[in-house]
N, C-alpha and C positions, 0 to 999 in steps of 0.2 A: 712334382719330382718324387716325393716320398711315397706317393700311391702309384705305382706304375701299372698295377693291375687295373686301374679305372679306365685305362685307355682302350683295352680290347678285351672282349670275351667271345671265344670260339667254342660254342656248344659241341659237346660229344655228338657226332651224327646220329648214332643209334639211340640216343636218348632225347631226341627232339620232341618226340611225341609225349605229352604230359601224362597220358595214361600208362604208357610203356614205363615212364620214370617212377610213377606211383607204384606199379608192380614191383619194379626194381628195388624200391625202398621197402616194400613189404617183405620181399624174399630175403633181403639182407638183414632185416630186424629178427629173422628165424635162424640165421646162422650162428651156431655156437662160437663164443669168443674165447681167445687165449686167456688161461688163468691169470697171467700177469696183468692183463688189461682190467680185470675186476679186483684183483689182490691191491692194486696201488690206490684204491679208493677208500678214505676214511670217512665214515658217515657220522655226522653231528646232528643230533636231534634237538630241535628247539620246540618247547611247549609253550603254546600261545595261552593268552589269559583265559580262553574258554576251553582250554584243555586239548585242543587240536594240535598236531604236530606236524612241522614242517622240517625237512632234511636238508642240511648242507653237506654236499658230498665233495670233500677236498681230495685233489689229487696229490698224493704224496711226493715229494721232491727232495726229501732229506735236508733241506734248509731250516734253519731257525727262523722265526717270525721277523726278527730284527734285521735279518739279511735280505729280506724281500723288499724290492722296490716297485714292483708292478704286480698288481693283482687284477684277474679277469673273474667278475661275477656273471655267471651265465643262467638266464632263465630259460628253462627247458621248453620243450614242444608241447602240443595239445595235452597229453598226459604222459609225457616221457620223462627220462631220468638221465643220468651222466652217461648212459650206455646206449642211448638212441643213436643211429648212425649219424644224422646231421651234427648232433652235439659232439659225438666222438671225433668227428673229423676237425671240428673246431677246437676241441680241447687239445688234440694231438699237436696242432700247429702252434698254439700259444705255448704249450709246454716245451716244445722244442726250441721256442724263441726265448726261453728263460722266465715266462710268466709263472706266477702261482695261479692256479686255476680252482674255482670252487663252482659247483653247479647246484641250484635250488630244485629240489624235488617238492612239487606241491602235496598238499594233504590229500591222500586216498589215490595218489598217481604213482607212477613208476611200473614199467612193464617187466624189465629184468631185474631191478631192484626195487621192489615195491615198497611204498610208505603206506602201511594200512591206515585207513580212516578209522579214527577213534572217536569222532563226534558226529553228530547228525549234520553239521554243516560241512558241505563239500567245497571244493575249490571254487575261486572267483574267476570270472572272465576277464577282469581288468586289474587295476591297482587296488590292493587292500592292505590290511594291517600286516599279514603274513609277509607279503613282499617287502614292506617298509622295514619290519623288524629284522628280516633276513639280510637285508642290505646294511642295516645298522650294526649288526652283530659283525658282519665282515669289516667294516669300516673301524670299529673299536678294536678289533684284533690287530689291524695294520693301520694304526693312526698316522704314520708318516708316509705311507706308500700312495701311489697313484692307482686309483680303482677304476678300471674301465668296465662297461657292461656290454653284454651281447645277448641277443634274444633271437631265437628262431620261431617262426609262426606265432602261436599264442604267447610265448614268452618274448617275442618282439613287441607285440601290443601292450604287454605289461610294462616292459621298460620305457617304451615311448609315452605311456601314460604317467609313469614315474617321473620322468624329468619334466614333463610339461606341469605336473601339478607341484612339484618340489621347488621348481625355479632354482634360485641362487643357493637354496638350503640343500640341493641334491648331494647325496654322498657319492654319487658316481661322477667322476671328473669328464666322462666322454662315454657315449654309447653308440652301439650299433644295432639297428632294428632291421631284421632279415625277413621280409615278406610279413609285415605287420598289417592287419586289418583296421580300419578306421571307423567302421559301423558294423556292429554284430549283427543287428536285425537284417542288414542287406546281404551279409555274408552266410548267414544260417539259411535264410530263404533260398538263396542262390543255390547252396549246396543240395539242399532237399529237393528243389525242383529240377536241377540239371544233372545232378549226380546221384540217382536213387541207389546206385549199387555201393557207393562209397559212404554216404550219409549213414546208413546203420552200422557200419564198421566204426566209424568215429564216435557214434553214440554209445555203442557197447563198450568201447575202450573207456569212455568216461564214467560208465557205469560199474566198472569192476570194483572200485573201492567202495561206493555206496551199497552194493549188493552184499559184498563180504561184511560190511558193518552190520547190515540188517540181519544176515545170517548169524554172525556171531553174538550179537546182543538181543536178538529175538524181539525187536522193537516193533513198534506200530509201522504201518507201511508209509514211511515218510517218502520213500523212493518208489517210483512206479515199477511195476514188474512188466518190462517191455516184451513184446512178442516180436514175430518176424519182421513187421513192419515199422521197426524203430526208425525215428527221425531225430534231427537235431532239435526241431521245434519241440517235440515232445520232451526231450531230454532237458531243455530249458524250463518249459512250462511245469513238468512233474517231478523234477529232481533239483536242478541246480537253482533255479529261482526260489522254491519253497524252502530250500536248505539255507539261503540268505535273508529269509524273512519276507519273501515276496510271495503274494498268491498267484495262482496260475494265470489269473486274469491280467495280472500286473507284470507278466513276464517280460513284455516289450519295454516296460519301464526299467526292469532289472537290467536288461541288455544295454539300454541307454546309459545307465550309470557305469557300465563297463567300458564305454568308450573313451578315448584319450582326452577329450575336452579341448580347450583352447591352446594351440601350439604357440602362441605368442609367449607362454610362460617358460619355454625352453631357454635355459641360460648356460648350457654347456654344449660342446660339440656333439651333433647327433647326425649320424649317417643312416640314411633311409634307402634300403636297397629292395627294388621291386622287379617284377617282369610282367610285361603284357601278356605274357603266355601261361600266366598262373591258373593252376587247374581249380583252386578253391575260392580265391578272391575274384569277384566279378570285375569287368573292365572299367566300370563306373568308379569303384572304389579304388582301383589302382591308379586311375587318373587323378583322383583326388590326392592320393599319397604323392604323386609325382610333382604335385604343385605346392607341397607343404613348405618349400624353401622360400616361397613367396611371403608367407606369414612370418618368418623368422630367419634372420641372416646366420643363426647358429645351426640351422638344418641344412644338410646336404643331401640332395637327391641323386640316386644312381639307379637308372631302370634300363634293364635288359630286354631285348626282343625274344630271345630263346631262353631255355632253361624252364623250370615250373617251380611249384611251391616247394620252398626249403631246400631245393636241389639246384645247383649250377655246376655241372660238370663239364670239363673242357678236355680236348684232345682225345685220341683214340684209347688212351689209357684210363679215361674218366678221372682226371684229377679235380679236385675241389676248388672251384674258384672263390666260393664264398669265404672260405678260411683265409684265403690270401688277402682278399679285400679287406675283410675284418682286421687282420693282424696288422696289415700297413697302416689303415686308418688309426688305429688305437695306439700303435706305436708312434705315429706322427703326433698325435695329440699329446702323448706322454712326453715327447722330446720338446714339444713346444712349451708345455707347463714347466719343465725343467729349466728352460732357457729363461722363461719370464721370472722364475724364482731365484735365478743366479745373481 
Protein backbone atom coordinates (compact mmCIF):
# COMPACT_ATOMS: atom_id res chain seq x y z
CA UNK A 1 0.00 0.00 0.00
CA UNK A 2 2.89 2.38 0.71
CA UNK A 3 4.42 1.74 -2.72
CA UNK A 4 1.56 2.25 -5.16
CA UNK A 5 3.92 2.80 -8.09
CA UNK A 6 4.96 -0.88 -7.88
CA UNK A 7 1.60 -1.88 -9.33
CA UNK A 8 1.92 -0.33 -12.77
CA UNK A 9 4.43 1.11 -15.19
CA UNK A 10 3.19 2.57 -18.48
CA UNK A 11 6.23 3.36 -20.61
CA UNK A 12 6.26 6.58 -22.64
CA UNK A 13 5.35 5.31 -26.13
CA UNK A 14 7.98 7.29 -28.05
CA UNK A 15 10.77 6.13 -25.70
CA UNK A 16 10.13 2.39 -25.83
CA UNK A 17 13.03 1.89 -28.20
CA UNK A 18 16.15 1.66 -25.99
CA UNK A 19 18.35 3.26 -28.65
CA UNK A 20 16.07 6.28 -28.91
CA UNK A 21 16.05 6.50 -25.12
CA UNK A 22 19.88 6.49 -25.08
CA UNK A 23 19.94 9.27 -27.69
CA UNK A 24 17.43 11.23 -25.61
CA UNK A 25 19.61 10.83 -22.52
CA UNK A 26 22.72 11.94 -24.43
CA UNK A 27 21.00 15.05 -25.80
CA UNK A 28 19.60 16.00 -22.39
CA UNK A 29 23.09 15.80 -20.88
CA UNK A 30 24.16 18.57 -23.29
CA UNK A 31 21.31 20.96 -22.46
CA UNK A 32 22.45 23.90 -20.27
CA UNK A 33 21.02 23.89 -16.75
CA UNK A 34 19.50 26.79 -14.81
CA UNK A 35 22.00 28.50 -12.52
CA UNK A 36 19.85 27.70 -9.49
CA UNK A 37 20.22 23.98 -10.19
CA UNK A 38 24.00 24.26 -9.89
CA UNK A 39 24.24 26.92 -7.18
CA UNK A 40 22.32 24.84 -4.62
CA UNK A 41 25.13 22.23 -4.54
CA UNK A 42 27.85 22.47 -1.89
CA UNK A 43 30.85 20.26 -2.62
CA UNK A 44 32.75 18.55 0.19
CA UNK A 45 36.08 17.01 -0.81
CA UNK A 46 37.28 13.89 1.00
CA UNK A 47 40.96 13.06 0.75
CA UNK A 48 41.67 9.33 0.88
CA UNK A 49 44.80 7.78 2.48
CA UNK A 50 46.46 7.46 -0.96
CA UNK A 51 45.83 11.14 -1.73
CA UNK A 52 42.86 10.51 -4.01
CA UNK A 53 39.84 12.78 -3.75
CA UNK A 54 36.17 11.80 -3.59
CA UNK A 55 33.47 14.47 -3.60
CA UNK A 56 30.25 14.61 -1.63
CA UNK A 57 27.86 17.03 -3.34
CA UNK A 58 25.30 18.18 -0.78
CA UNK A 59 22.02 19.73 -1.92
CA UNK A 60 21.55 22.78 0.27
CA UNK A 61 18.14 22.98 1.96
CA UNK A 62 18.68 25.66 4.62
CA UNK A 63 18.27 23.27 7.55
CA UNK A 64 20.70 22.55 10.37
CA UNK A 65 22.06 19.02 10.58
CA UNK A 66 20.20 18.33 13.84
CA UNK A 67 16.88 19.08 12.11
CA UNK A 68 17.34 16.41 9.44
CA UNK A 69 15.61 13.06 10.01
CA UNK A 70 16.08 11.47 6.58
CA UNK A 71 19.19 11.48 4.40
CA UNK A 72 19.58 10.05 0.91
CA UNK A 73 23.07 8.96 -0.16
CA UNK A 74 23.26 8.69 -3.95
CA UNK A 75 25.92 6.71 -5.81
CA UNK A 76 26.08 8.29 -9.24
CA UNK A 77 26.21 6.70 -12.69
CA UNK A 78 29.14 5.38 -14.78
CA UNK A 79 31.17 8.61 -14.57
CA UNK A 80 28.40 11.01 -13.59
CA UNK A 81 27.88 13.58 -10.87
CA UNK A 82 24.93 15.26 -9.15
CA UNK A 83 23.90 16.92 -12.42
CA UNK A 84 23.55 13.83 -14.60
CA UNK A 85 19.94 13.58 -15.81
CA UNK A 86 18.92 10.34 -14.03
CA UNK A 87 20.51 11.60 -10.81
CA UNK A 88 18.88 15.05 -11.07
CA UNK A 89 15.45 13.50 -11.44
CA UNK A 90 16.05 11.32 -8.38
CA UNK A 91 17.48 14.18 -6.33
CA UNK A 92 14.64 16.58 -7.13
CA UNK A 93 11.97 14.11 -6.01
CA UNK A 94 13.63 13.38 -2.67
CA UNK A 95 14.36 17.05 -1.97
CA UNK A 96 10.70 17.83 -2.63
CA UNK A 97 9.72 15.14 -0.12
CA UNK A 98 11.86 16.67 2.63
CA UNK A 99 14.97 14.47 2.42
CA UNK A 100 18.49 15.82 2.68
CA UNK A 101 20.38 14.55 -0.36
CA UNK A 102 24.08 14.01 -0.99
CA UNK A 103 25.63 12.62 -4.17
CA UNK A 104 29.02 10.93 -4.28
CA UNK A 105 31.20 11.78 -7.30
CA UNK A 106 33.98 9.24 -7.78
CA UNK A 107 37.63 10.13 -8.27
CA UNK A 108 38.31 11.32 -11.82
CA UNK A 109 34.59 11.51 -12.66
CA UNK A 110 31.94 14.16 -13.16
CA UNK A 111 30.98 15.61 -16.54
CA UNK A 112 29.25 18.86 -15.56
CA UNK A 113 31.02 19.14 -12.17
CA UNK A 114 34.40 17.44 -12.68
CA UNK A 115 36.30 15.88 -9.80
CA UNK A 116 39.83 15.87 -11.28
CA UNK A 117 41.91 12.75 -10.81
CA UNK A 118 44.92 13.53 -8.59
CA UNK A 119 46.40 10.05 -8.27
CA UNK A 120 47.29 7.26 -10.68
CA UNK A 121 44.53 5.18 -9.12
CA UNK A 122 41.27 5.61 -11.04
CA UNK A 123 37.76 4.73 -9.88
CA UNK A 124 36.77 1.18 -8.94
CA UNK A 125 33.99 -0.83 -10.56
CA UNK A 126 32.63 -2.16 -7.26
CA UNK A 127 32.83 -1.55 -3.54
CA UNK A 128 36.10 -0.01 -2.34
CA UNK A 129 37.43 2.09 0.52
CA UNK A 130 36.30 5.30 -1.23
CA UNK A 131 32.64 4.29 -1.07
CA UNK A 132 32.85 2.96 2.48
CA UNK A 133 34.56 6.15 3.68
CA UNK A 134 32.03 8.41 1.94
CA UNK A 135 29.06 6.61 3.52
CA UNK A 136 30.78 6.68 6.90
CA UNK A 137 31.28 10.46 6.67
CA UNK A 138 27.59 10.98 5.86
CA UNK A 139 26.54 8.70 8.75
CA UNK A 140 28.78 10.54 11.21
CA UNK A 141 27.40 13.92 10.13
CA UNK A 142 23.85 12.68 10.75
CA UNK A 143 24.18 10.14 13.59
CA UNK A 144 20.50 9.98 14.49
CA UNK A 145 19.03 10.14 11.01
CA UNK A 146 17.66 7.42 8.77
CA UNK A 147 20.12 7.00 5.89
CA UNK A 148 18.83 5.53 2.66
CA UNK A 149 20.93 4.73 -0.36
CA UNK A 150 20.09 4.92 -4.05
CA UNK A 151 22.29 4.08 -7.00
CA UNK A 152 21.78 4.08 -10.74
CA UNK A 153 23.70 1.86 -13.17
CA UNK A 154 27.27 1.55 -11.86
CA UNK A 155 26.23 3.32 -8.67
CA UNK A 156 23.57 0.66 -8.15
CA UNK A 157 26.20 -2.08 -8.44
CA UNK A 158 28.32 -0.28 -5.86
CA UNK A 159 25.52 0.01 -3.31
CA UNK A 160 24.39 -3.57 -3.89
CA UNK A 161 27.96 -4.73 -3.21
CA UNK A 162 28.16 -2.47 -0.14
CA UNK A 163 25.05 -3.76 1.64
CA UNK A 164 25.99 -7.37 0.75
CA UNK A 165 29.52 -7.00 2.14
CA UNK A 166 28.69 -4.93 5.23
CA UNK A 167 25.74 -7.05 6.40
CA UNK A 168 24.43 -5.88 9.78
CA UNK A 169 27.24 -3.32 9.90
CA UNK A 170 25.78 -1.36 6.99
CA UNK A 171 25.46 2.36 7.70
CA UNK A 172 22.67 2.46 5.12
CA UNK A 173 19.34 1.50 6.66
CA UNK A 174 17.81 0.64 3.27
CA UNK A 175 18.89 0.88 -0.36
CA UNK A 176 17.58 0.99 -3.91
CA UNK A 177 19.63 -0.45 -6.79
CA UNK A 178 18.39 0.79 -10.16
CA UNK A 179 19.71 -1.32 -13.06
CA UNK A 180 22.69 -2.91 -11.33
CA UNK A 181 24.94 -5.43 -13.09
CA UNK A 182 25.97 -8.57 -11.20
CA UNK A 183 28.81 -9.70 -13.51
CA UNK A 184 31.12 -7.10 -15.01
CA UNK A 185 32.88 -9.55 -17.34
CA UNK A 186 29.56 -10.47 -18.96
CA UNK A 187 28.32 -6.88 -19.22
CA UNK A 188 31.51 -5.43 -20.69
CA UNK A 189 31.82 -8.25 -23.22
CA UNK A 190 28.17 -7.81 -24.20
CA UNK A 191 28.45 -4.03 -24.69
CA UNK A 192 31.62 -4.36 -26.76
CA UNK A 193 30.18 -7.11 -28.97
CA UNK A 194 26.61 -5.88 -29.46
CA UNK A 195 26.92 -2.09 -29.11
CA UNK A 196 30.08 -1.08 -31.02
CA UNK A 197 28.84 2.50 -31.38
CA UNK A 198 28.13 2.98 -27.67
CA UNK A 199 31.13 1.16 -26.19
CA UNK A 200 33.69 3.82 -27.31
CA UNK A 201 31.51 6.59 -25.84
CA UNK A 202 31.48 4.92 -22.43
CA UNK A 203 35.20 4.18 -22.62
CA UNK A 204 36.10 7.77 -23.53
CA UNK A 205 33.94 9.12 -20.71
CA UNK A 206 35.81 6.94 -18.21
CA UNK A 207 39.17 8.04 -19.62
CA UNK A 208 38.63 11.79 -19.24
CA UNK A 209 39.99 11.84 -15.68
CA UNK A 210 43.02 9.61 -16.32
CA UNK A 211 44.00 11.49 -19.47
CA UNK A 212 43.78 14.85 -17.70
CA UNK A 213 45.92 13.48 -14.87
CA UNK A 214 48.55 12.28 -17.33
CA UNK A 215 48.63 15.60 -19.14
CA UNK A 216 48.84 17.62 -15.91
CA UNK A 217 51.50 15.52 -14.21
CA UNK A 218 53.42 14.38 -17.29
CA UNK A 219 53.65 10.90 -15.84
CA UNK A 220 54.63 7.67 -17.48
CA UNK A 221 51.96 6.16 -19.70
CA UNK A 222 49.92 4.45 -16.99
CA UNK A 223 46.74 4.91 -18.96
CA UNK A 224 46.54 3.77 -22.57
CA UNK A 225 46.24 6.32 -25.36
CA UNK A 226 43.12 5.08 -27.06
CA UNK A 227 42.35 5.49 -30.73
CA UNK A 228 39.10 5.38 -32.64
CA UNK A 229 38.47 1.74 -31.75
CA UNK A 230 38.14 2.21 -28.04
CA UNK A 231 36.39 -0.58 -26.19
CA UNK A 232 35.42 -1.27 -22.61
CA UNK A 233 37.68 -4.34 -22.61
CA UNK A 234 40.65 -2.12 -23.47
CA UNK A 235 39.56 0.41 -20.87
CA UNK A 236 39.67 -2.23 -18.16
CA UNK A 237 42.85 -3.94 -19.38
CA UNK A 238 44.92 -0.83 -20.04
CA UNK A 239 43.57 1.66 -17.53
CA UNK A 240 41.22 0.62 -14.73
CA UNK A 241 42.79 -2.72 -13.78
CA UNK A 242 46.43 -1.43 -13.81
CA UNK A 243 45.44 1.61 -11.76
CA UNK A 244 44.12 -0.79 -9.08
CA UNK A 245 47.30 -2.90 -9.08
CA UNK A 246 46.20 -5.61 -11.54
CA UNK A 247 48.16 -6.40 -14.69
CA UNK A 248 46.38 -6.41 -18.06
CA UNK A 249 46.53 -10.22 -18.03
CA UNK A 250 44.60 -10.27 -14.76
CA UNK A 251 41.92 -7.76 -15.79
CA UNK A 252 39.20 -10.44 -15.65
CA UNK A 253 40.22 -11.19 -12.07
CA UNK A 254 39.93 -7.47 -11.31
CA UNK A 255 36.40 -7.38 -12.73
CA UNK A 256 35.51 -10.46 -10.69
CA UNK A 257 36.52 -8.61 -7.51
CA UNK A 258 34.10 -5.83 -8.50
CA UNK A 259 31.05 -8.12 -8.48
CA UNK A 260 28.69 -7.90 -5.47
CA UNK A 261 29.45 -11.35 -4.06
CA UNK A 262 27.11 -13.32 -1.84
CA UNK A 263 23.72 -11.62 -1.53
CA UNK A 264 22.99 -13.71 1.56
CA UNK A 265 24.88 -11.05 3.53
CA UNK A 266 22.29 -8.33 2.89
CA UNK A 267 20.68 -7.38 6.22
CA UNK A 268 18.72 -4.24 5.28
CA UNK A 269 15.79 -3.74 2.88
CA UNK A 270 17.13 -3.70 -0.68
CA UNK A 271 14.99 -2.94 -3.72
CA UNK A 272 16.37 -4.25 -7.02
CA UNK A 273 14.81 -2.58 -10.07
CA UNK A 274 15.61 -4.06 -13.49
CA UNK A 275 14.19 -4.18 -17.02
CA UNK A 276 14.27 -6.97 -19.56
CA UNK A 277 14.58 -4.25 -22.21
CA UNK A 278 17.93 -3.06 -20.82
CA UNK A 279 20.26 -1.73 -23.50
CA UNK A 280 23.50 -2.44 -21.64
CA UNK A 281 22.88 -5.39 -19.32
CA UNK A 282 22.43 -8.70 -21.22
CA UNK A 283 19.27 -10.78 -20.58
CA UNK A 284 21.22 -13.49 -18.72
CA UNK A 285 22.40 -11.00 -16.09
CA UNK A 286 18.96 -9.40 -15.83
CA UNK A 287 17.46 -12.83 -15.17
CA UNK A 288 20.01 -13.46 -12.41
CA UNK A 289 19.10 -10.14 -10.82
CA UNK A 290 15.40 -10.95 -11.02
CA UNK A 291 15.98 -14.00 -8.81
CA UNK A 292 18.08 -12.37 -6.10
CA UNK A 293 15.14 -12.31 -3.71
CA UNK A 294 15.38 -16.11 -3.56
CA UNK A 295 18.75 -15.80 -1.82
CA UNK A 296 17.65 -13.30 0.80
CA UNK A 297 14.26 -12.18 2.17
CA UNK A 298 15.60 -8.63 2.57
CA UNK A 299 15.83 -8.32 -1.23
CA UNK A 300 12.77 -7.21 -3.21
CA UNK A 301 12.82 -7.52 -7.00
CA UNK A 302 10.87 -5.23 -9.30
CA UNK A 303 11.32 -5.84 -13.04
CA UNK A 304 9.68 -3.99 -15.92
CA UNK A 305 9.17 -5.11 -19.48
CA UNK A 306 9.71 -1.67 -21.02
CA UNK A 307 12.00 1.22 -20.27
CA UNK A 308 15.73 0.85 -20.62
CA UNK A 309 18.99 1.28 -18.74
CA UNK A 310 18.74 4.04 -16.08
CA UNK A 311 15.55 5.40 -17.64
CA UNK A 312 11.87 4.62 -16.98
CA UNK A 313 9.66 7.38 -18.29
CA UNK A 314 5.90 7.03 -18.26
CA UNK A 315 3.04 8.94 -19.84
CA UNK A 316 3.17 11.29 -22.82
CA UNK A 317 4.91 13.94 -20.72
CA UNK A 318 7.73 11.51 -19.90
CA UNK A 319 7.55 11.58 -16.10
CA UNK A 320 10.25 9.63 -14.26
CA UNK A 321 8.91 6.43 -12.73
CA UNK A 322 12.21 5.44 -11.08
CA UNK A 323 12.21 8.47 -8.77
CA UNK A 324 8.69 7.64 -7.63
CA UNK A 325 9.49 3.98 -6.95
CA UNK A 326 12.68 4.85 -5.08
CA UNK A 327 11.08 7.54 -2.92
CA UNK A 328 8.08 5.40 -2.00
CA UNK A 329 10.24 2.43 -1.05
CA UNK A 330 12.75 4.35 1.07
CA UNK A 331 10.01 6.38 2.73
CA UNK A 332 8.22 3.14 3.66
CA UNK A 333 11.50 1.73 5.05
CA UNK A 334 12.00 4.93 7.07
CA UNK A 335 8.49 4.75 8.52
CA UNK A 336 8.88 1.08 9.36
CA UNK A 337 12.14 1.73 11.18
CA UNK A 338 10.59 4.66 13.01
CA UNK A 339 7.70 2.51 14.22
CA UNK A 340 10.06 -0.25 15.31
CA UNK A 341 12.04 2.21 17.42
CA UNK A 342 8.97 3.86 18.95
